[in-house]
C-alpha positions as CSV (number, residue, x, y, z in Angstrom):
1,M,28.8,114.2,-12.9
2,P,29.9,112.8,-16.5
3,P,27.8,109.6,-17.5
4,A,28.6,105.9,-16.5
5,S,30.2,104.3,-19.7
6,P,28.1,101.0,-20.6
7,A,30.0,97.5,-19.6
8,K,31.5,96.1,-22.7
9,P,30.7,92.2,-23.5
10,R,32.4,89.3,-22.4
11,R,31.8,87.6,-25.8
12,P,35.4,85.8,-25.8
13,L,34.4,84.2,-22.6
14,R,31.0,83.2,-23.7
15,R,32.1,82.0,-27.0
16,A,34.8,79.8,-24.9
17,V,32.3,78.4,-22.8
18,L,29.9,77.6,-26.0
19,G,33.0,75.7,-27.7
20,L,33.5,73.7,-24.3
21,V,30.5,72.9,-24.1
22,L,29.9,71.9,-27.8
23,C,33.1,70.0,-27.6
24,A,31.7,68.0,-24.5
25,A,29.0,67.2,-26.4
26,L,30.7,66.4,-29.3
27,G,32.2,64.2,-27.2
28,G,30.1,62.7,-24.8
29,G,28.2,61.5,-28.7
30,V,31.2,60.3,-30.1
31,Y,32.0,57.7,-26.4
32,A,28.2,57.0,-26.8
33,G,28.7,56.3,-30.6
34,W,31.6,54.2,-30.1
35,D,30.2,52.6,-26.8
36,W,27.4,51.5,-28.5
37,W,28.9,50.3,-31.9
38,T,31.8,48.5,-29.7
39,V,29.0,46.8,-26.7
40,G,25.9,48.2,-27.2
41,R,24.7,47.2,-29.8
42,F,25.5,43.3,-29.0
43,F,22.7,43.4,-25.8
44,V,18.9,43.0,-26.3
45,S,17.2,44.4,-23.3
46,T,13.5,44.0,-21.4
47,D,12.0,45.5,-18.5
48,D,9.4,42.8,-18.8
49,A,11.0,40.3,-16.6
50,Y,10.2,39.1,-13.5
51,V,11.8,36.7,-10.4
52,Q,10.0,33.5,-10.7
53,A,10.4,30.1,-8.8
54,D,8.1,26.6,-8.5
55,I,6.1,27.4,-6.0
56,S,4.2,24.5,-4.3
57,V,0.7,24.4,-2.8
58,L,0.9,22.1,0.1
59,A,-2.6,20.5,0.7
60,A,-4.1,18.1,2.4
61,K,-4.4,14.3,1.5
62,V,-6.8,13.3,4.0
63,S,-9.9,14.9,6.1
64,G,-9.9,15.8,9.7
65,Y,-9.6,18.2,11.9
66,L,-6.1,20.4,11.9
67,E,-4.8,19.7,15.6
68,A,-1.5,21.9,14.6
69,V,-0.1,24.4,12.4
70,P,3.4,24.7,14.0
71,V,4.6,27.1,11.1
72,V,4.1,31.2,10.2
73,N,4.5,33.2,7.0
74,G,8.2,33.6,6.4
75,Q,9.7,30.7,8.1
76,A,12.1,28.8,6.5
77,V,11.6,25.2,6.7
78,K,13.8,22.3,5.7
79,R,13.0,19.2,4.4
80,G,10.5,16.9,6.5
81,D,9.6,19.8,8.7
82,V,6.2,19.5,9.9
83,I,4.0,22.0,8.1
84,A,0.4,20.6,9.6
85,R,-0.7,18.4,11.8
86,L,-4.1,16.9,12.0
87,D,-6.2,14.6,14.2
88,D,-5.3,11.0,13.6
89,G,-7.2,9.2,16.5
90,D,-9.8,7.7,14.0
91,Y,-6.9,6.8,11.2
92,R,-5.5,4.9,14.1
93,L,-8.0,3.2,14.8
94,A,-8.4,2.1,11.0
95,V,-5.2,0.7,11.2
96,T,-5.4,-1.2,14.4
97,A,-8.8,-2.7,12.6
98,A,-7.1,-3.6,9.2
99,Q,-4.0,-5.5,10.9
100,D,-6.5,-7.3,12.7
101,K,-8.1,-8.7,10.2
102,L,-5.3,-9.4,8.1
103,A,-4.0,-11.4,11.2
104,T,-7.0,-13.5,11.4
105,Q,-7.2,-14.3,7.5
106,E,-4.0,-15.2,7.8
107,S,-4.4,-17.5,10.8
108,T,-7.1,-19.1,8.4
109,I,-4.7,-19.4,5.7
110,V,-2.6,-21.6,7.9
111,R,-5.4,-23.6,8.9
112,I,-6.5,-24.3,5.1
113,G,-3.4,-25.1,4.5
114,R,-2.7,-27.1,7.4
115,Q,-6.5,-29.1,6.5
116,A,-4.9,-28.9,2.1
117,E,-2.0,-31.3,4.0
118,A,-3.7,-33.5,5.8
119,A,-6.0,-34.3,2.6
120,Q,-3.0,-34.5,0.6
121,A,-1.9,-37.7,3.2
122,Q,-5.5,-39.0,2.8
123,V,-4.9,-39.0,-0.8
124,L,-1.9,-41.1,-0.3
125,Q,-3.6,-43.6,2.4
126,S,-6.0,-43.7,-0.3
127,A,-4.0,-44.9,-2.9
128,A,-2.3,-47.3,-0.4
129,Q,-5.5,-48.8,0.8
130,I,-6.5,-49.2,-3.1
131,D,-3.3,-51.2,-3.7
132,A,-4.4,-53.4,-0.6
133,A,-7.9,-54.3,-1.4
134,K,-6.3,-54.8,-5.1
135,A,-4.0,-57.6,-3.8
136,D,-6.7,-58.9,-1.4
137,A,-9.1,-59.1,-4.8
138,V,-6.4,-60.7,-6.6
139,R,-6.0,-63.5,-3.5
140,A,-9.8,-64.2,-3.4
141,G,-10.2,-64.5,-6.9
142,A,-7.7,-67.4,-6.8
143,D,-9.4,-69.0,-4.2
144,Y,-12.2,-68.8,-5.6
145,A,-10.9,-69.9,-9.3
146,R,-9.4,-72.6,-7.5
147,A,-12.0,-73.9,-5.8
148,T,-14.1,-73.8,-8.7
149,G,-11.7,-76.2,-10.3
150,M,-11.6,-78.8,-8.1
151,Q,-14.5,-81.5,-8.0
152,A,-17.3,-81.0,-6.0
153,D,-17.1,-84.1,-4.4
154,Y,-13.8,-82.7,-2.7
155,V,-14.8,-79.1,-1.6
156,A,-17.8,-78.5,0.5
157,K,-20.5,-76.2,-0.5
158,S,-20.0,-73.7,1.9
159,R,-16.4,-73.4,1.5
160,L,-17.5,-72.8,-2.5
161,D,-19.6,-69.9,-0.8
162,Q,-16.8,-68.7,1.0
163,A,-14.4,-67.9,-1.6
164,K,-17.2,-66.4,-4.1
165,A,-18.3,-63.7,-1.2
166,D,-14.2,-62.9,-0.4
167,R,-14.2,-62.9,-3.9
168,D,-17.0,-60.0,-3.7
169,R,-16.3,-58.7,-1.2
170,T,-12.5,-57.6,-2.2
171,E,-13.8,-56.7,-5.2
172,A,-16.1,-53.7,-3.5
173,A,-13.4,-53.2,-1.3
174,V,-11.2,-51.8,-4.4
175,K,-14.1,-49.8,-5.6
176,S,-14.7,-48.5,-2.2
177,A,-11.0,-47.8,-2.0
178,E,-11.3,-46.1,-5.3
179,A,-14.3,-44.1,-4.5
180,A,-12.2,-42.5,-1.5
181,L,-9.3,-41.9,-3.3
182,V,-11.7,-39.4,-6.0
183,A,-13.1,-38.2,-2.6
184,A,-9.9,-37.2,-0.9
185,R,-8.7,-36.2,-4.1
186,A,-11.9,-33.6,-4.9
187,N,-10.9,-32.3,-0.8
188,V,-7.4,-31.2,-2.1
189,E,-9.1,-29.4,-4.9
190,V,-11.7,-27.5,-2.7
191,L,-9.1,-26.7,-0.3
192,R,-6.7,-25.7,-2.6
193,A,-9.8,-23.3,-3.7
194,Q,-10.5,-22.4,-0.4
195,T,-6.7,-21.6,-0.2
196,R,-6.4,-19.2,-3.2
197,E,-9.5,-17.9,-2.0
198,A,-8.3,-16.8,1.4
199,E,-5.2,-15.3,-0.4
200,N,-6.5,-13.3,-2.1
201,L,-8.2,-12.1,0.7
202,A,-5.5,-11.3,2.1
203,A,-4.3,-9.3,-0.2
204,E,-7.0,-7.3,-0.2
205,L,-6.9,-6.8,3.2
206,R,-3.1,-6.4,3.4
207,T,-4.2,-3.0,0.5
208,A,-7.0,-1.8,3.3
209,A,-3.8,-1.9,5.7
210,D,-1.3,-0.4,3.8
211,R,-3.8,2.2,2.6
212,A,-4.5,2.4,6.3
213,R,-1.3,3.6,7.3
214,R,-1.0,5.5,4.3
215,D,-3.7,7.5,5.6
216,L,-2.1,7.9,8.8
217,D,1.6,9.0,7.2
218,F,-1.2,11.5,5.6
219,A,-2.1,12.8,8.5
220,V,1.0,14.4,9.4
221,I,1.9,17.2,6.8
222,R,5.8,17.8,5.9
223,A,7.7,20.6,3.5
224,P,8.5,18.3,0.5
225,F,12.0,20.1,-0.1
226,D,13.8,23.1,1.7
227,G,11.8,26.5,1.5
228,V,9.9,29.4,2.9
229,V,6.1,29.3,4.2
230,G,3.8,31.9,2.4
231,N,0.2,31.9,2.2
232,K,-0.7,30.1,5.3
233,A,-4.2,29.5,4.6
234,V,-5.7,27.6,7.6
235,E,-5.3,27.9,11.7
236,A,-5.4,25.2,14.3
237,G,-9.2,23.5,14.9
238,A,-10.0,23.6,11.3
239,Y,-11.6,20.5,9.3
240,V,-9.8,19.9,6.4
241,S,-10.6,17.7,3.2
242,P,-8.7,16.5,0.7
243,G,-7.3,18.9,-1.6
244,S,-7.8,21.6,0.8
245,R,-5.0,24.0,0.6
246,I,-2.8,24.7,3.8
247,A,0.2,27.3,2.7
248,A,2.3,27.7,-0.1
249,L,6.1,26.6,0.0
250,V,8.6,28.5,-2.2
251,P,12.3,27.4,-2.9
252,L,14.1,30.2,-2.7
253,Q,17.3,28.8,-3.0
254,S,16.2,27.6,-6.7
255,V,14.7,30.9,-7.6
256,R,15.5,31.9,-11.6
257,V,14.0,35.0,-13.9
258,D,11.5,34.7,-17.0
259,A,12.0,37.7,-19.2
260,N,10.1,38.2,-22.1
261,F,11.3,39.2,-25.0
262,K,10.1,40.3,-28.2
263,E,10.5,38.4,-31.1
264,T,12.3,41.0,-32.7
265,Q,15.1,40.9,-30.2
266,L,15.5,36.7,-30.4
267,G,17.7,36.4,-33.1
268,R,20.8,36.4,-32.2
269,V,19.5,35.3,-28.2
270,R,21.1,31.9,-27.5
271,P,21.0,29.5,-24.1
272,G,24.1,29.8,-22.3
273,Q,24.6,33.8,-23.7
274,E,25.6,35.9,-20.2
275,V,22.3,38.2,-18.9
276,H,22.9,41.1,-16.9
277,I,20.4,41.3,-14.1
278,H,19.5,44.2,-12.6
279,V,16.3,44.0,-10.2
280,D,14.3,47.1,-9.2
281,A,14.8,46.5,-5.4
282,Y,18.6,46.5,-5.5
283,P,19.5,49.1,-7.9
284,D,22.6,49.1,-7.0
285,R,23.7,45.4,-7.5
286,D,24.2,43.7,-10.6
287,I,23.7,40.2,-10.8
288,V,25.1,38.1,-13.5
289,G,22.9,35.0,-14.8
290,T,22.9,33.2,-18.1
291,V,20.4,32.5,-20.7
292,E,19.1,28.6,-19.7
293,S,16.8,28.1,-22.0
294,L,14.0,29.7,-24.6
295,S,10.1,28.8,-24.8
296,P,9.1,26.2,-27.3
297,A,6.0,28.8,-28.5
298,S,4.9,32.3,-27.4
299,G,3.1,33.4,-25.0
300,S,-0.3,33.6,-26.9
301,V,-0.1,30.1,-27.9
302,F,-0.5,29.2,-24.4
303,S,-3.0,31.4,-23.0
304,L,-6.3,30.3,-22.2
305,L,-7.9,31.7,-25.6
306,P,-5.4,31.4,-27.9
307,P,-6.1,34.3,-30.9
308,D,-7.1,32.9,-34.4
309,N,-5.8,35.5,-36.8
310,A,-7.7,33.1,-39.6
311,T,-10.3,35.6,-39.8
312,G,-11.2,38.6,-42.2
313,N,-9.6,41.1,-39.4
314,F,-6.4,41.2,-38.9
315,T,-3.7,43.9,-37.1
316,K,-0.1,42.2,-36.7
317,I,1.0,42.4,-33.1
318,V,4.6,41.7,-32.3
319,Q,4.9,38.5,-29.6
320,R,6.9,38.1,-26.6
321,L,8.7,34.3,-26.1
322,P,9.3,33.9,-22.9
323,V,12.9,33.0,-21.5
324,R,14.2,31.3,-18.8
325,V,17.4,33.2,-17.3
326,H,19.2,30.9,-15.0
327,V,20.7,32.8,-11.5
328,P,23.9,32.1,-9.7
329,E,23.6,29.6,-6.9
330,D,25.4,31.5,-4.5
331,V,23.2,34.5,-5.3
332,A,19.7,32.3,-4.9
333,R,20.8,31.0,-1.6
334,E,21.0,34.6,-0.5
335,G,17.4,34.6,0.3
336,L,16.7,38.1,-1.7
337,L,15.3,37.4,-4.6
338,R,11.9,36.9,-3.6
339,P,9.4,35.6,-6.9
340,G,7.2,38.6,-8.3
341,L,9.9,41.0,-7.7
342,S,10.1,43.3,-11.0
343,V,13.5,42.7,-12.9
344,V,15.5,44.4,-15.9
345,V,17.6,42.2,-18.2
346,R,20.3,42.4,-20.8
347,V,21.5,40.0,-22.6
348,D,25.3,39.8,-24.2
349,T,24.6,38.6,-27.2
350,R,28.3,38.4,-28.2
351,E,28.9,35.1,-26.9
352,G,28.4,31.9,-29.0
353,A,26.1,29.0,-28.5
354,D,28.4,25.9,-27.5
355,A,30.7,27.5,-25.1
356,P,28.7,29.1,-23.1
357,V,26.5,26.0,-22.5
358,Q,29.6,24.0,-21.1
359,K,30.1,26.7,-18.8
360,L,26.1,26.7,-17.8
361,A,26.4,23.1,-17.1
362,A,29.5,23.4,-14.9
363,R,27.7,25.9,-12.9
364,R,25.3,23.4,-11.8
């Protein structure tokens, strides 16, 4: 049998395929370059970003044993809902005692006030007695003057002695009435001082009563705003003191994104610019937010031990600046974004700073 002839290489087909691949690569490169030149170069991005919220740590304001903690982790609550309730028996007794003391002191103030009114009336009476005593003294003095002006033959010695005694008696009555007036006025001043002292004590008792009522109100810990309960730290029966942690309340309806950009990326970032938010937990969803504000200083400045570069050894390190990104309210109300989730943000720096700021104000 004659030997089989070798297969001819398909060079034209290979060249065609290679040409198509090169053309596709060249086209893809051109498209990528055009996309970067027209769009990509205006975006700055970072993966050093996380969902944040103003989490409130609820703590006890008074001490006592917890009577009930009617919430669980992950439970949505409204403003004013009960988070925990302490045994308030002692605080109720304190309120009752403070109110009783205040009522007794107010009765004392009324009694002293009536005494002061009586003393003021006594002052007026003493003043009237002075006028009457002075009138009697004037009359007695005139009688004595007339008696002494007559000749001794026409006036009996007893009559002269009687006129003199009447004069001396009425003068003494005037002095006695004046002394009584001074005593009455001093009594009024004493009662006024007692009234002021009693009112000051009543003010202290009112403060004590208000404080007792506030302590009674603090025996019930309520949610200060709408949110979701998390990190519950206590159960019913536990003893808590002022400052003891009860639970954390997370306002999911007001979450935001804090992105830490390198300082070399911030040249064109301005408040109001559009931001594309990609949450790692929801990779197929593109959330469009807005740059709300830039931190007034880098993160290293606010650290517990800020770096001191005024030393002999120095290595330049690119710093990062926190940028707050506003999340649309409709997205935040869904409750899907939880603080701590990782995020990738891309800021579109093509927009200006004035119009977008107005847009952000309108969105709020």
